[in-house]
Rosetta silent file (secondary structure, phi, psi, omega in degrees, C-alpha in Angstrom):
SEQUENCE: MADEIPLFPKATSMYIHTGNIINWNRLKRKLNQTSTEEVCDCIGTTLSNYLASKDKTELQYVTQLYRINTESVEVFDDGEREEVKVTVKMFVCTSQPSSVIAEAVEKVLSELRTTYVETLLLAVSPSSEEEESELISVNMEAIKQYWEAMELLVSQNKVLSLGICDLNKEALEELYKWAKVKPTVNQVNLESCCVMPKDLTEFAKATSIQLLTHNDKPVFIPKERLQETIQQVSTVRDSEAWAPHWVLRYSGILKCRGIIKMKGYIFRGMRDHKKKLM
SCORE:     score description
SCORE:     0.000 S_00000001
   1 L     0.000  150.800 -174.975  133.059  101.367  146.230 S_00000001
   2 L   -66.293  -26.446 -177.941  130.931  102.203  149.261 S_00000001
   3 L   -89.753    6.348  177.189  133.879  101.919  151.669 S_00000001
   4 L   -65.471  146.647  177.373  135.981  104.460  149.784 S_00000001
   5 L   -71.610  125.104 -178.905  137.051  107.498  151.794 S_00000001
   6 L   -65.435  149.275 -179.593  134.863  110.456  150.696 S_00000001
   7 L   -83.508  -36.023 -177.807  136.620  113.414  149.108 S_00000001
   8 L  -136.221   69.517 -172.840  134.329  116.137  150.464 S_00000001
   9 L   -65.596  -24.809 -176.074  132.383  114.712  153.447 S_00000001
  10 L   -95.534   -5.529 -176.261  131.359  118.087  154.914 S_00000001
  11 L   -67.854  132.165  178.480  130.098  119.718  151.699 S_00000001
  12 L  -124.284   -5.519  178.022  126.417  120.665  151.777 S_00000001
  13 E  -142.359  153.829 -178.097  126.155  123.015  148.794 S_00000001
  14 E  -138.747  127.958  175.697  127.381  123.086  145.225 S_00000001
  15 E  -127.909  123.153 -177.390  127.618  126.038  142.845 S_00000001
  16 E  -133.116  131.203  170.567  128.826  125.475  139.294 S_00000001
  17 E  -121.311  116.615 -173.575  129.057  127.826  136.316 S_00000001
  18 L   -71.889  -22.954 -167.163  130.118  126.000  133.177 S_00000001
  19 L    76.343 -168.347 -176.134  131.029  129.051  131.156 S_00000001
  20 L   -77.267  105.270 -176.594  130.384  129.012  127.409 S_00000001
  21 H   -78.304   -7.649  173.847  129.999  125.349  126.474 S_00000001
  22 H   -57.615  -29.775 -178.336  129.947  126.208  122.762 S_00000001
  23 H   -91.007    3.791  178.714  133.733  126.165  123.099 S_00000001
  24 L   -84.581  105.084 -177.222  133.843  122.751  124.810 S_00000001
  25 H   -60.180  -36.930 -175.847  135.246  120.417  122.154 S_00000001
  26 H   -68.933  -24.492  177.907  134.284  117.264  124.029 S_00000001
  27 H   -82.734  -26.258 -178.883  130.622  118.320  124.011 S_00000001
  28 H   -61.787  -26.288 -177.331  130.610  119.127  120.294 S_00000001
  29 L   -80.739   -9.603 -176.736  130.958  115.437  119.531 S_00000001
  30 L  -105.557   72.852 -171.796  127.768  114.543  121.420 S_00000001
  31 L   -72.970  -23.664 -174.697  125.201  115.829  118.985 S_00000001
  32 L  -100.739   16.867  177.492  122.328  113.602  120.141 S_00000001
  33 L   -65.287  143.235  166.342  122.454  114.505  123.834 S_00000001
  34 L   -78.024  165.795  179.699  119.284  115.452  125.618 S_00000001
  35 H   -65.758  -31.550  176.507  119.483  118.683  127.580 S_00000001
  36 H   -66.314  -43.496  177.026  119.510  116.667  130.822 S_00000001
  37 H   -62.452  -39.095 -179.071  122.472  114.628  129.576 S_00000001
  38 H   -64.039  -48.435 -176.875  124.192  117.827  128.500 S_00000001
  39 H   -68.229  -36.500  177.721  123.855  119.615  131.830 S_00000001
  40 H   -67.421  -37.715  174.963  124.902  116.515  133.790 S_00000001
  41 H   -60.716  -43.372  179.162  127.949  116.137  131.533 S_00000001
  42 H   -63.727  -43.333  179.309  128.773  119.793  132.241 S_00000001
  43 H   -63.263  -46.391 -179.013  128.340  119.341  135.997 S_00000001
  44 H   -61.608  -45.116 -179.309  130.480  116.211  136.035 S_00000001
  45 H   -65.747  -45.063 -178.622  133.283  117.750  133.981 S_00000001
  46 H   -66.262  -41.440  178.598  133.327  120.998  135.956 S_00000001
  47 H   -65.465  -40.198  178.280  133.234  119.194  139.310 S_00000001
  48 H   -60.290  -43.738  178.017  136.034  116.875  138.188 S_00000001
  49 H   -63.996  -38.638  178.128  138.194  119.866  137.265 S_00000001
  50 H   -62.400  -47.114 -177.958  137.431  121.480  140.614 S_00000001
  51 H   -64.325  -37.088  179.982  138.435  118.362  142.553 S_00000001
  52 H   -67.755  -25.101 -177.008  141.648  118.010  140.550 S_00000001
  53 H   -89.070   -8.231 -174.263  142.624  121.589  141.410 S_00000001
  54 L  -104.014  148.968  173.234  142.103  121.227  145.171 S_00000001
  55 L   -69.272  132.370 -174.878  144.326  119.842  147.890 S_00000001
  56 H   -63.128  -34.264  177.068  142.839  116.548  149.094 S_00000001
  57 H   -68.994  -42.200  178.625  143.304  117.454  152.750 S_00000001
  58 H   -60.889  -38.230 -179.038  141.648  120.838  152.239 S_00000001
  59 H   -60.802  -28.836 -179.238  138.686  119.161  150.547 S_00000001
  60 L   -61.403  -21.719 -176.209  137.928  117.215  153.727 S_00000001
  61 L  -111.784   -0.733 -179.032  136.842  120.483  155.382 S_00000001
  62 L   -70.406  132.640  177.125  135.135  122.219  152.459 S_00000001
  63 L  -103.806  -18.940  177.672  131.442  122.973  153.044 S_00000001
  64 E  -130.101  125.082  173.890  130.712  124.542  149.656 S_00000001
  65 E   -88.888  109.936 -171.510  131.850  123.197  146.307 S_00000001
  66 E  -127.111  116.296 -178.081  132.226  126.377  144.266 S_00000001
  67 E  -142.867  123.347  171.230  133.559  126.364  140.714 S_00000001
  68 E  -116.457  124.464  176.130  133.316  128.905  137.903 S_00000001
  69 L   -75.342   74.873 -173.361  135.027  127.977  134.642 S_00000001
  70 L   -58.159  -32.231 -179.585  136.449  131.469  134.378 S_00000001
  71 L   -70.242  -17.275 -179.241  138.511  130.572  131.318 S_00000001
  72 L  -105.860  -11.609 -179.551  135.288  129.637  129.484 S_00000001
  73 L   -70.439  122.981 -178.483  133.011  132.450  130.685 S_00000001
  74 L  -100.384  115.558 -178.981  132.390  134.749  127.748 S_00000001
  75 L  -101.028  161.827 -178.070  131.764  138.337  128.767 S_00000001
  76 L   -84.358  134.039  173.680  130.497  141.163  126.586 S_00000001
  77 L   -80.894  163.767  176.801  132.923  143.642  125.111 S_00000001
  78 L   -59.289  129.475  177.374  132.092  147.348  124.915 S_00000001
  79 L    84.620   -7.996 -176.969  129.574  147.925  122.128 S_00000001
  80 L   -87.906  -26.821 -171.369  128.916  144.217  121.607 S_00000001
  81 H   -57.280  -39.226 -176.705  125.916  143.801  123.906 S_00000001
  82 H   -66.847  -15.766 -178.284  123.385  145.366  121.518 S_00000001
  83 H   -88.309   -8.461 -173.177  124.257  142.765  118.878 S_00000001
  84 E  -121.407  133.097  173.840  123.341  139.795  121.065 S_00000001
  85 E   -98.795  121.487 -177.535  119.953  138.617  122.343 S_00000001
  86 E  -105.194  124.118  176.245  120.292  136.823  125.682 S_00000001
  87 E  -115.862  133.409 -179.597  117.614  134.363  126.788 S_00000001
  88 E  -119.604  131.676  174.698  117.669  132.805  130.246 S_00000001
  89 E  -115.845  121.904 -177.379  115.640  129.762  131.273 S_00000001
  90 E  -102.043  115.118  177.449  115.269  129.226  134.999 S_00000001
  91 E   -98.050  111.518  175.377  114.524  125.650  136.109 S_00000001
  92 E   -90.594  110.542 -168.934  113.160  125.574  139.653 S_00000001
  93 L   -88.819  -20.294  179.600  113.842  121.977  140.651 S_00000001
  94 L  -150.983  157.288 -178.636  112.274  121.899  144.107 S_00000001
  95 L   -61.521  127.483 -177.097  109.945  124.065  146.157 S_00000001
  96 L  -159.998  170.013 -177.699  111.915  126.999  147.561 S_00000001
  97 L   -60.991  149.954 -179.213  111.642  130.734  148.265 S_00000001
  98 L   -67.210  -13.043  179.459  110.984  133.019  145.308 S_00000001
  99 H   -63.980  -16.566  179.164  114.208  134.849  146.147 S_00000001
 100 H   -65.177  -24.583 -179.856  116.104  132.192  144.163 S_00000001
 101 H   -63.419  -52.996  179.302  114.920  133.901  140.978 S_00000001
 102 H   -63.927  -38.940  179.467  116.790  137.127  141.715 S_00000001
 103 H   -56.770  -47.986 -177.238  119.740  135.161  143.099 S_00000001
 104 H   -68.863  -43.848 -178.521  120.159  133.218  139.865 S_00000001
 105 H   -66.187  -40.417  177.400  119.610  136.174  137.540 S_00000001
 106 H   -60.336  -35.928  178.266  122.048  138.345  139.493 S_00000001
 107 H   -62.056  -48.270 -176.212  124.645  135.590  139.062 S_00000001
 108 H   -70.014  -35.535  177.341  124.323  135.516  135.291 S_00000001
 109 H   -63.486  -44.970 -178.147  124.293  139.312  134.999 S_00000001
 110 H   -65.207  -44.869 -172.512  127.419  139.612  137.105 S_00000001
 111 H   -79.804  -23.096  174.151  129.370  136.862  135.419 S_00000001
 112 H   -92.071   -5.836 -179.230  128.483  137.874  131.844 S_00000001
 113 L    56.720   54.977  174.127  129.096  141.519  132.767 S_00000001
 114 L  -134.228  161.416 -178.472  125.795  142.782  131.469 S_00000001
 115 L  -100.207   -8.012 -177.212  123.032  144.794  133.123 S_00000001
 116 L  -158.098  161.960  168.799  120.054  143.015  131.550 S_00000001
 117 E  -125.376  151.408 -176.717  118.792  139.991  129.623 S_00000001
 118 E   -70.606  -44.312 -174.741  116.138  140.140  126.952 S_00000001
 119 E  -137.540  135.806  174.203  113.970  137.217  128.066 S_00000001
 120 E  -119.263  120.556  179.689  113.568  135.227  131.287 S_00000001
 121 E  -106.050  142.154 -179.372  111.657  131.934  131.060 S_00000001
 122 E  -113.306  126.596  174.146  110.326  130.052  134.090 S_00000001
 123 E  -126.102  116.328 -178.643  110.118  126.250  134.278 S_00000001
 124 E  -106.115  122.166 -179.432  108.839  124.773  137.536 S_00000001
 125 L   -65.892  145.122  174.428  109.385  121.051  138.058 S_00000001
 126 L   -64.175  152.442 -175.857  106.354  118.991  139.041 S_00000001
 127 L   -87.175   -2.181  179.021  106.324  118.075  142.705 S_00000001
 128 L  -156.903  164.526  178.176  105.638  114.409  142.039 S_00000001
 129 H   -63.717  -32.982  179.412  105.878  111.734  139.342 S_00000001
 130 H   -63.168  -42.048  179.455  102.117  111.865  138.983 S_00000001
 131 H   -66.101  -34.891 -179.633  102.295  115.548  138.118 S_00000001
 132 H   -63.726  -35.772 -178.408  105.089  114.846  135.640 S_00000001
 133 H   -80.727  -13.659  178.322  102.868  112.403  133.773 S_00000001
 134 L  -127.265   88.677 -171.495   99.989  114.884  133.788 S_00000001
 135 L   -66.872  -13.180  177.954  101.403  118.195  132.661 S_00000001
 136 L   -72.427  -16.432  179.573   98.045  119.910  133.140 S_00000001
 137 L   -84.415  105.315 -179.031   98.660  119.620  136.892 S_00000001
 138 L  -130.502  149.784  178.678  100.540  122.769  137.805 S_00000001
 139 L   -92.238   90.875 -175.453  100.992  124.644  141.050 S_00000001
 140 H   -67.465  -30.445  179.096   99.760  128.072  140.022 S_00000001
 141 H   -65.539  -40.370  177.410  100.294  129.539  143.481 S_00000001
 142 H   -65.882  -43.842  179.657  103.975  128.638  143.338 S_00000001
 143 H   -59.718  -41.678 -179.188  104.261  129.980  139.804 S_00000001
 144 H   -64.145  -36.906  177.789  102.666  133.266  140.857 S_00000001
 145 H   -64.611  -44.097  177.742  105.171  133.709  143.690 S_00000001
 146 H   -66.358  -37.065 -178.180  108.079  133.182  141.313 S_00000001
 147 H   -64.206  -38.834  177.831  106.409  135.411  138.740 S_00000001
 148 H   -61.490  -37.717  177.139  106.199  138.304  141.194 S_00000001
 149 H   -66.689  -35.619  177.397  109.958  138.002  141.716 S_00000001
 150 H   -68.803  -39.141  178.391  110.407  138.044  137.937 S_00000001
 151 H   -62.284  -35.754  178.003  108.194  141.117  137.619 S_00000001
 152 H   -63.239  -38.366  177.812  110.426  142.917  140.104 S_00000001
 153 H   -65.398  -33.660  175.813  113.422  142.236  137.851 S_00000001
 154 H   -66.841  -43.209  179.874  111.486  143.781  134.950 S_00000001
 155 H   -64.578  -23.618  178.692  110.755  146.886  137.017 S_00000001
 156 L   -92.478    4.737  179.768  114.498  147.119  137.720 S_00000001
 157 L    62.101   25.727  175.970  115.273  146.857  133.981 S_00000001
 158 L   -92.310  -18.089  176.207  117.289  143.697  134.541 S_00000001
 159 E  -136.495  137.028 -177.072  114.892  141.651  132.402 S_00000001
 160 E   -93.623  -32.778 -179.404  112.987  142.983  129.382 S_00000001
 161 E  -149.569  156.347 -175.207  110.323  140.282  128.888 S_00000001
 162 E  -119.476  148.902  176.865  108.984  137.217  130.681 S_00000001
 163 E  -141.268  163.566 -177.621  107.963  133.750  129.558 S_00000001
 164 E  -130.513  167.023 -177.917  106.558  130.565  131.051 S_00000001
 165 E  -127.672  138.152  167.405  106.803  126.877  130.173 S_00000001
 166 L    62.508   36.456  173.537  104.289  124.083  129.681 S_00000001
 167 L   -96.924  136.938  173.144  101.054  125.816  130.612 S_00000001
 168 L   -78.860 -177.818 -173.701   97.828  124.690  128.983 S_00000001
 169 H   -61.614  -43.415 -177.113   95.235  127.201  127.887 S_00000001
 170 H   -64.604  -45.115 -178.840   93.440  127.420  131.243 S_00000001
 171 H   -69.057  -39.999  179.557   96.625  127.908  133.271 S_00000001
 172 H   -64.681  -40.411  178.741   98.105  130.342  130.766 S_00000001
 173 H   -64.438  -41.571  178.661   94.898  132.392  130.775 S_00000001
 174 H   -61.620  -45.089  179.204   94.881  132.481  134.579 S_00000001
 175 H   -63.696  -42.976 -177.489   98.491  133.686  134.662 S_00000001
 176 H   -61.834  -44.079 -178.552   97.848  136.251  131.922 S_00000001
 177 H   -69.981  -33.320 -176.758   94.842  137.779  133.678 S_00000001
 178 H   -80.910  -37.450 -169.424   96.578  137.863  137.069 S_00000001
 179 L   -69.794  143.816  171.430  100.054  139.062  136.074 S_00000001
 180 L   -77.632  -43.835  173.777  101.076  142.712  136.018 S_00000001
 181 L   -99.602  111.873 -173.006  103.804  141.910  133.495 S_00000001
 182 L   -72.327  144.402  174.347  102.139  139.668  130.923 S_00000001
 183 L   -66.003  137.585  177.634  103.914  136.570  129.591 S_00000001
 184 L  -104.473  -11.246 -177.555  105.154  137.044  126.037 S_00000001
 185 E  -139.984  141.138  167.141  106.209  133.411  125.529 S_00000001
 186 E  -128.275  111.145  178.107  104.830  129.985  126.447 S_00000001
 187 E   -84.829  130.645 -177.248  107.276  127.170  125.738 S_00000001
 188 E  -118.766  133.845  177.114  105.544  123.852  125.087 S_00000001
 189 E   -81.614  117.146 -176.333  107.156  120.428  125.216 S_00000001
 190 L   -71.584  -11.901  174.006  106.223  118.616  122.023 S_00000001
 191 L   -70.075  -26.167 -179.183  106.677  115.256  123.744 S_00000001
 192 L   -90.014  -21.087  176.155  103.556  116.058  125.731 S_00000001
 193 L  -152.447  110.601 -177.067  101.569  117.293  122.735 S_00000001
 194 L   -65.956  -28.526  178.027  102.590  116.477  119.159 S_00000001
 195 L  -126.550  136.224  178.781  100.238  119.177  117.894 S_00000001
 196 L   -60.592  128.960  177.941   99.544  122.459  119.643 S_00000001
 197 L   -59.263  142.112 -175.705   96.015  122.374  121.129 S_00000001
 198 H   -62.958  -41.194 -178.813   93.632  124.604  119.221 S_00000001
 199 H   -64.615  -33.651  178.949   92.373  126.449  122.316 S_00000001
 200 H   -69.780  -44.174 -179.412   95.976  127.228  123.307 S_00000001
 201 H   -66.267  -37.212 -179.873   96.921  128.548  119.872 S_00000001
 202 H   -67.844  -42.944  179.095   93.795  130.679  119.690 S_00000001
 203 H   -65.751  -43.010 -179.976   94.377  132.210  123.120 S_00000001
 204 H   -61.472  -40.903  179.242   98.049  132.833  122.366 S_00000001
 205 H   -64.750  -41.215 -177.744   97.157  134.541  119.107 S_00000001
 206 H   -68.768  -25.174 -176.496   94.548  136.747  120.791 S_00000001
 207 H  -110.560    7.696  179.451   97.020  137.850  123.479 S_00000001
 208 L    58.897   37.012  174.921  100.156  138.060  121.276 S_00000001
 209 L   -94.703  128.119  178.343  101.893  135.289  123.237 S_00000001
 210 E   -76.103  130.558  173.549  104.530  133.411  121.267 S_00000001
 211 E   -99.849  113.993  178.624  104.184  129.628  121.367 S_00000001
 212 E  -116.580  163.481 -179.937  107.623  128.021  121.164 S_00000001
 213 E  -111.840  157.560  175.857  108.691  124.411  121.560 S_00000001
 214 E  -149.763  168.186  178.581  111.356  122.769  123.711 S_00000001
 215 L  -127.029   25.417  176.438  112.569  119.269  124.560 S_00000001
 216 L   -76.245  142.868  178.171  113.573  119.706  128.210 S_00000001
 217 L   -71.352  146.340  177.887  112.296  117.065  130.616 S_00000001
 218 L   -55.095  -45.938  170.365  109.665  118.215  133.165 S_00000001
 219 L   -93.898   99.485 -168.276  112.036  117.060  135.926 S_00000001
 220 L   -63.365  -46.424  174.766  115.133  118.628  134.418 S_00000001
 221 L  -129.796  101.982  174.184  117.667  116.860  136.647 S_00000001
 222 L   -60.973  142.956 -176.962  116.330  113.917  138.678 S_00000001
 223 H   -61.074  -32.113  178.372  118.175  113.728  141.998 S_00000001
 224 H   -65.177  -37.054  179.330  119.213  110.145  141.221 S_00000001
 225 H   -69.525  -38.000  176.955  120.839  111.334  138.000 S_00000001
 226 H   -62.852  -45.728 -179.435  122.669  114.119  139.854 S_00000001
 227 H   -63.494  -38.286  176.439  123.964  111.679  142.451 S_00000001
 228 H   -63.135  -41.246  179.163  125.128  109.319  139.718 S_00000001
 229 H   -62.995  -43.578  179.776  126.966  112.205  138.020 S_00000001
 230 H   -66.114  -40.974 -178.872  128.718  113.171  141.257 S_00000001
 231 H   -61.999  -33.585 -178.137  129.648  109.552  142.002 S_00000001
 232 H   -63.106  -24.091 -178.402  131.339  109.220  138.605 S_00000001
 233 H  -114.996    4.237 -179.673  133.964  111.814  139.593 S_00000001
 234 L  -141.581 -119.698  179.712  134.163  111.111  143.341 S_00000001
 235 L  -136.231  168.676  177.850  132.868  108.293  145.566 S_00000001
 236 H   -58.619  -45.690 -177.342  129.557  106.701  146.488 S_00000001
 237 H   -66.265  -32.424  176.569  129.552  108.419  149.870 S_00000001
 238 H   -66.601  -27.929 -173.374  130.269  111.795  148.263 S_00000001
 239 H   -86.920  -11.793 -173.370  127.224  111.398  146.022 S_00000001
 240 L   -69.855  139.637  169.363  124.692  110.612  148.749 S_00000001
 241 L    72.006   10.307  175.721  121.780  112.943  149.604 S_00000001
 242 E   -80.195  146.468  176.594  122.476  115.585  146.917 S_00000001
 243 E  -144.769  143.027  176.366  119.509  117.192  145.187 S_00000001
 244 E   -73.429  138.416  175.135  119.252  119.905  142.515 S_00000001
 245 E  -103.065  -49.272  173.555  117.721  123.174  143.695 S_00000001
 246 E  -155.122  155.891  175.384  117.834  125.249  140.527 S_00000001
 247 E  -132.435  136.313  174.874  119.479  125.390  137.141 S_00000001
 248 E  -118.391  125.345  175.272  119.838  128.445  134.951 S_00000001
 249 E  -113.370  127.686  178.802  120.585  128.019  131.255 S_00000001
 250 E  -119.703  150.695  176.038  121.533  131.073  129.228 S_00000001
 251 E  -143.007  143.999  177.849  122.085  131.521  125.523 S_00000001
 252 E  -122.914  123.921 -177.172  123.207  134.470  123.462 S_00000001
 253 E  -116.100  130.698  175.802  122.280  134.716  119.779 S_00000001
 254 E   -66.694  118.443 -173.237  123.758  137.184  117.332 S_00000001
 255 L   -61.012  -39.562 -173.319  120.706  139.139  116.165 S_00000001
 256 L   -75.404  -24.896 -174.827  121.922  139.854  112.649 S_00000001
 257 L  -121.114   -9.620 -179.809  122.945  136.266  111.798 S_00000001
 258 L    68.961   22.626 -178.827  120.969  134.007  114.138 S_00000001
 259 E   -95.989  136.295  177.921  124.183  132.304  115.274 S_00000001
 260 E   -74.461  115.685 -179.705  124.526  131.037  118.846 S_00000001
 261 E   -87.499  -35.463 -178.141  127.416  132.980  120.348 S_00000001
 262 E  -150.260  152.650  175.531  127.227  131.547  123.850 S_00000001
 263 E  -156.336  132.042 -178.407  125.446  128.929  125.889 S_00000001
 264 E  -156.442  168.570  178.843  126.049  127.984  129.491 S_00000001
 265 E  -125.411  141.202  167.333  124.625  126.576  132.695 S_00000001
 266 E  -119.379  126.497 -171.838  124.673  127.814  136.267 S_00000001
 267 E  -123.791  139.406  176.472  123.758  125.072  138.732 S_00000001
 268 E  -127.675  119.751  177.798  122.887  125.102  142.415 S_00000001
 269 E  -126.448  156.013 -179.169  122.658  121.855  144.378 S_00000001
 270 E  -135.285  153.475  177.200  122.294  121.094  148.072 S_00000001
 271 E  -124.639  133.016  178.826  122.921  118.103  150.305 S_00000001
 272 L  -101.532  102.992 -177.884  120.923  117.202  153.393 S_00000001
 273 H   -63.364  -26.291  178.545  123.256  115.353  155.768 S_00000001
 274 H   -64.151  -41.462  177.556  120.271  114.278  157.896 S_00000001
 275 H   -67.378  -33.933  179.887  118.896  112.294  154.956 S_00000001
 276 H   -62.183  -34.512 -176.382  122.355  110.881  154.353 S_00000001
 277 H   -85.064  -10.837 -176.868  122.416  109.444  157.865 S_00000001
 278 L   -74.274    0.000    0.000  118.945  107.909  157.657 S_00000001
């Protein structure tokens, strides 16, 4: 109810690391989830556990909701790292400084206790519903700023290869010609094109870019969906004015067997109290 006393009225930021959700039994039963449903389920469950572990009086003064499922975080043992290929997909949910790329990657490196990941993929949400319905509309200037931050991680040997998501042939060619570190992967959403465009496949073949498919929504977590998720484990007033800033999804696959060893999400959300008061 709207008149319920909020649990965390002063909180303006949220950081959640789900840990390895492969080991979450309650998620195993939801085989037909979309990736958006999956990440929201993870956020809701992790936030609920965080709230249950905190003193209710203390929560009234908390400004950052910070929860790492340490019991579920799977770290690499000595000698194990070479057996696992780690892929990270970075969803930039709103326009923000390119420094968020390094921030997110440093988080996953630290918490998995590894010094590098094999592949870093970039997915930039459209800035409007119109752009979402027309995937050819992309902000190449924004992508280039994020890409430069990704290239720096390659030069530091923290990332071995880079990939991009949902670029058509013209945009992919522009990025390829401009970039110092060339994209090795372009992930394409098959909901937007049931068959790979011929010009895209030809360009990818000529430049040795892998064309892979995915089913992530262009707007990975709509702010309304995030607020609904928060409300389910708190109150209406607690859920107001939150918006996703970025999401990082990582997966580790055993190279010799092709088995998924780990999969997790790291989420960063922010709340604008000024909008809440409007």
